[in-house]
C-alpha positions in Angstrom: -23.1 -21.6 58.7 -23.9 -22.5 62.3 -26.6 -25.3 63.2 -29.3 -22.5 64.1 -28.6 -20.6 61.0 -29.0 -23.7 58.7 -32.2 -24.8 60.6 -33.6 -21.2 59.8 -32.5 -21.2 56.3 -34.4 -24.7 55.9 -37.6 -23.2 57.3 -37.4 -20.2 54.8 -36.6 -22.3 51.9 -39.5 -24.7 52.7 -41.7 -21.7 53.1 -41.2 -20.8 49.4 -43.5 -23.5 48.3 -45.3 -24.6 51.4 -47.8 -22.0 53.0 -48.4 -22.2 56.8 -47.8 -25.2 59.0 -44.7 -23.6 60.8 -45.3 -26.2 63.7 -45.8 -29.0 61.1 -42.3 -28.1 59.6 -40.7 -27.9 62.9 -41.9 -31.2 64.1 -40.7 -32.7 60.7 -37.4 -31.3 61.4 -37.5 -32.6 65.0 -38.1 -36.4 63.5 -35.2 -35.9 60.9 -32.7 -34.6 63.5 -33.8 -37.5 65.8 -33.2 -40.1 63.0 -36.8 -40.9 63.1 -39.6 -41.3 60.8 -42.7 -39.2 60.2 -46.5 -40.1 59.9 -48.5 -37.2 58.4 -52.4 -38.0 59.1 -54.3 -35.6 57.5 -57.0 -34.9 54.6 -56.0 -34.7 51.1 -55.0 -31.5 49.5 -53.3 -29.7 52.4 -49.7 -29.9 50.8 -48.3 -33.1 52.6 -46.3 -34.0 49.3 -45.2 -30.3 48.7 -43.7 -30.6 52.2 -42.0 -33.8 51.7 -40.8 -32.6 48.7 -39.7 -29.2 49.8 -37.8 -30.9 52.8 -36.0 -33.2 50.4 -34.8 -30.4 48.2 -33.7 -28.2 51.1 -31.8 -30.8 52.8 -29.9 -31.9 49.5 -31.4 -35.5 49.6 -32.6 -37.5 47.0 -36.6 -37.9 47.0 -39.0 -40.5 45.7 -42.8 -41.1 46.0 -44.4 -44.3 46.5 -48.1 -44.1 45.7 -49.8 -47.1 47.7 -52.6 -49.1 46.4 -53.6 -52.5 47.0 -51.5 -54.1 44.3 -48.2 -52.8 45.4 -45.9 -55.9 46.5 -43.4 -56.2 49.1 -40.9 -56.8 46.2 -42.0 -53.0 45.0 -40.6 -51.8 48.1 -37.7 -53.5 49.2 -36.4 -54.8 45.6 -35.9 -58.4 44.1 -33.0 -60.6 42.6 -33.3 -61.3 39.0 -31.1 -63.0 36.4 -29.2 -60.6 33.9 -28.2 -61.2 30.3 -25.2 -63.2 31.6 -27.5 -65.6 33.8 -26.3 -63.8 37.1 -28.8 -63.1 39.7 -28.3 -59.5 40.7 -30.1 -57.3 43.1 -32.9 -54.9 41.5 -33.2 -52.1 44.1 -36.6 -51.2 45.4 -38.6 -47.8 45.8 -37.4 -47.6 49.3 -33.6 -47.1 48.2 -33.7 -43.2 48.5 -32.9 -40.7 51.2 -36.4 -39.3 51.5 -39.3 -41.5 50.6 -42.8 -40.5 50.6 -44.9 -43.3 51.5 -48.4 -41.9 50.1 -51.4 -43.5 51.5 -49.6 -46.2 53.4 -53.2 -47.6 54.9 -54.4 -48.3 51.3 -51.8 -51.2 50.7 -51.9 -54.7 52.1 -50.8 -55.6 55.6 -47.7 -57.6 54.0 -46.4 -54.6 52.1 -46.8 -52.3 55.0 -44.9 -54.7 57.1 -42.2 -55.1 54.4 -41.6 -51.2 54.6 -41.8 -50.9 58.5 -39.3 -53.6 58.8 -37.1 -51.6 56.4 -37.5 -48.5 58.5 -36.8 -50.6 61.6 -33.8 -52.2 60.5 -32.2 -49.7 58.3 -31.5 -52.3 55.4 -33.5 -54.1 53.2 -32.9 -57.9 53.1 -33.6 -59.8 49.9 -33.0 -63.5 49.5 -30.9 -63.6 52.6 -28.5 -60.6 51.5 -28.7 -57.4 53.3 -28.7 -54.1 51.6 -28.0 -50.9 53.3 -30.2 -48.0 52.8 -29.0 -44.6 51.6 -27.9 -42.1 54.5 -29.6 -40.0 55.9 -32.8 -42.1 55.7 -36.5 -40.9 56.4 -39.8 -42.1 55.6 -42.8 -39.7 55.6 -46.0 -41.8 55.3 -49.5 -40.3 54.8 -52.9 -41.4 55.5 -56.2 -40.0 55.3 -57.8 -40.3 58.8 -61.5 -39.8 57.6 -62.0 -42.1 54.7 -61.5 -45.8 55.7 -63.2 -47.7 52.9 -61.1 -50.1 51.2 -58.1 -49.1 53.8 -55.8 -51.5 55.9 -55.3 -49.5 59.4 -52.0 -49.8 60.5 -51.9 -51.8 64.0 -50.3 -50.2 67.1 -47.2 -52.1 66.9 -46.4 -50.5 63.4 -47.6 -47.2 64.3 -45.2 -47.2 67.0 -42.2 -47.2 64.7 -43.0 -43.6 63.4 -41.2 -41.1 65.9 -43.7 -38.6 65.2 -47.4 -38.4 64.0 -48.1 -34.7 62.3 -51.5 -33.1 61.7 -50.9 -30.1 59.3 -54.7 -29.0 59.5 -56.2 -26.4 57.2 -54.6 -23.2 56.5 -55.7 -20.0 58.0 -58.0 -17.6 55.8 -54.9 -15.4 55.2 -52.8 -18.4 54.4 -55.3 -19.7 52.0 -55.5 -16.4 50.3 -51.7 -16.5 50.1 -51.9 -19.9 48.3 -54.5 -18.5 45.7 -52.2 -15.4 45.1 -49.1 -17.4 44.4 -51.1 -19.7 42.1 -52.8 -17.0 40.3 -49.7 -14.9 39.7 -47.6 -18.0 38.7 -45.3 -17.6 41.7 -45.9 -20.9 43.1 -42.6 -22.7 42.6 -42.1 -26.5 41.9 -40.7 -28.0 45.3 -38.3 -30.0 43.2 -36.8 -26.8 41.8 -35.8 -25.6 45.3 -32.0 -25.1 45.6 -30.5 -26.9 48.5 -29.8 -25.1 51.8 -27.5 -27.8 53.1 -26.0 -31.2 51.7 -26.9 -34.7 53.0 -23.5 -34.9 54.7 -24.4 -31.9 56.7 -27.7 -33.6 57.8 -25.7 -36.3 59.1 -23.5 -33.9 60.8 -26.4 -32.5 62.5 -27.8 -35.8 63.4 -24.7 -36.5 65.3 -24.6 -33.2 67.1 -28.4 -34.0 68.2 -27.2 -37.3 69.7 -24.9 -35.3 71.9 -27.4 -32.9 73.2 -27.6 -33.2 77.2 -30.4 -34.8 78.7 -30.2 -34.6 82.5 -31.4 -37.4 84.9 -34.1 -35.1 86.1 -35.5 -34.7 82.5 -34.9 -38.5 81.8 -37.0 -39.2 85.4 -39.7 -36.7 83.9 -40.1 -38.4 80.4 -40.1 -41.8 82.4 -43.0 -40.5 84.7 -45.0 -39.4 81.8 -44.9 -42.6 79.8 -45.5 -44.5 82.7 -48.7 -42.6 83.8 -50.2 -43.2 80.4 -50.3 -47.1 81.6 -52.3 -46.5 84.4 -54.9 -44.0 82.9 -58.5 -45.3 83.4 -59.7 -44.1 79.9 -56.6 -45.6 77.9 -56.8 -49.5 76.9 -52.8 -49.0 76.1 -50.2 -46.9 77.2 -47.0 -45.9 75.8 -44.3 -48.4 75.7 -40.6 -48.0 76.9 -40.0 -47.5 73.1 -42.2 -44.5 73.4 -39.9 -43.0 76.2 -36.9 -43.4 74.0 -38.7 -41.7 71.2 -39.8 -38.6 73.5 -36.1 -38.4 74.9 -34.8 -38.3 71.2 -37.4 -36.0 70.0 -36.8 -33.5 73.0 -33.1 -33.5 72.3 -34.1 -32.2 68.7 -36.5 -29.9 70.0 -33.9 -28.7 72.2 -31.4 -28.1 69.1 -34.2 -26.6 67.0 -34.3 -24.0 70.0 -30.5 -23.3 70.0 -29.6 -25.1 73.1 -27.2 -27.9 73.8 -29.6 -29.2 76.8 -33.1 -30.4 77.1 -35.4 -28.3 79.2 -39.1 -29.5 80.3 -40.6 -27.3 77.7 -38.9 -29.3 75.0 -40.6 -32.3 76.5 -43.9 -30.9 76.6 -43.6 -29.3 73.0 -43.1 -32.7 71.6 -44.9 -35.0 73.8 -48.4 -35.2 72.2 -46.7 -35.4 68.6 -44.4 -38.6 69.8 -46.8 -40.2 72.2 -50.6 -39.8 70.9 -50.3 -42.5 68.2 -48.8 -44.9 70.7 -51.8 -45.0 73.0 -55.2 -46.5 72.7 -58.4 -44.9 74.1 -60.9 -47.0 75.7 -64.4 -46.9 73.9 -66.0 -44.8 76.7 -63.5 -42.4 76.5 -64.1 -41.9 72.9 -67.8 -41.4 73.9 -66.9 -38.7 76.1 -65.2 -37.0 72.9 -61.7 -37.6 74.4 -58.7 -37.7 72.0 -55.2 -39.2 72.2 -53.7 -35.6 72.3 -55.9 -34.4 74.8 -55.0 -37.4 77.1 -51.2 -36.7 76.8 -52.0 -33.0 77.4 -53.8 -34.0 80.7 -51.0 -36.5 81.6 -48.4 -33.9 81.3 -50.2 -31.3 83.1 -50.4 -33.5 86.0 -46.9 -34.3 86.5 -44.6 -31.9 88.4 -42.2 -30.3 86.3 -38.4 -30.9 87.6 -36.6 -28.0 88.9 -33.3 -28.4 86.8 -33.0 -28.8 82.9 
């Protein structure tokens, strides 16, 4: 299959168990193609776990879910060394040693454990007792958190939010979509995500990621991305703008968006499509902006709307 056919087949496979949220599925695929991690911020019960399991199954990747609670320790994530029956110390892999990892309710565990997870995400390896243990390939973390219920949580600081390439909000299904969910459950047709057949292999995912790296991003598009991120640093309603890491993330995600659209080069529309998902969690609103009902997504939308679109893609 060609890349476009593979991506379409993945979407169709995921839709067998995950109703609605087509934009969310595309953004998740965008992050995976760009070798990034995903933060899903939404209320319980809308299919975050189903989406993660369906993606892992469709991509032919192993899946593991970590339910974060205050008593989860860093060693549970990265692993530890312990003596065996022969007295030799050996590495016992932690929960992170899987290709697709769902970090469920990441804001319910301690900052120390959060940091251990995010350090592994950044470095691509788990270091235990001075020994580095490489992670499986491909490797992607889908972390979830509830933006409404904050009692007993440890909010991720901006420096750690910055480690996620994309933040997704799936939103509630439409009336028709929710009726379809009820029909599937009532008829017994609602399939188990883990029972989905793989559409591609993990090796093919790596090949697509490599192809995504080679998508052309012209000088004009790079300047467009740079101006967008720089403009966030001068906005009067922002206390913190996007960093150069945000600009790099926006370029990588734009390449993946172009690949999803079946192109070998980035257009301004690709940048616009992913700008809010990539940058909104990297900026901080001033209190007075919040009082005016501003949101990070709205600010990014205004910034993008103010900047002249380059003539060439």
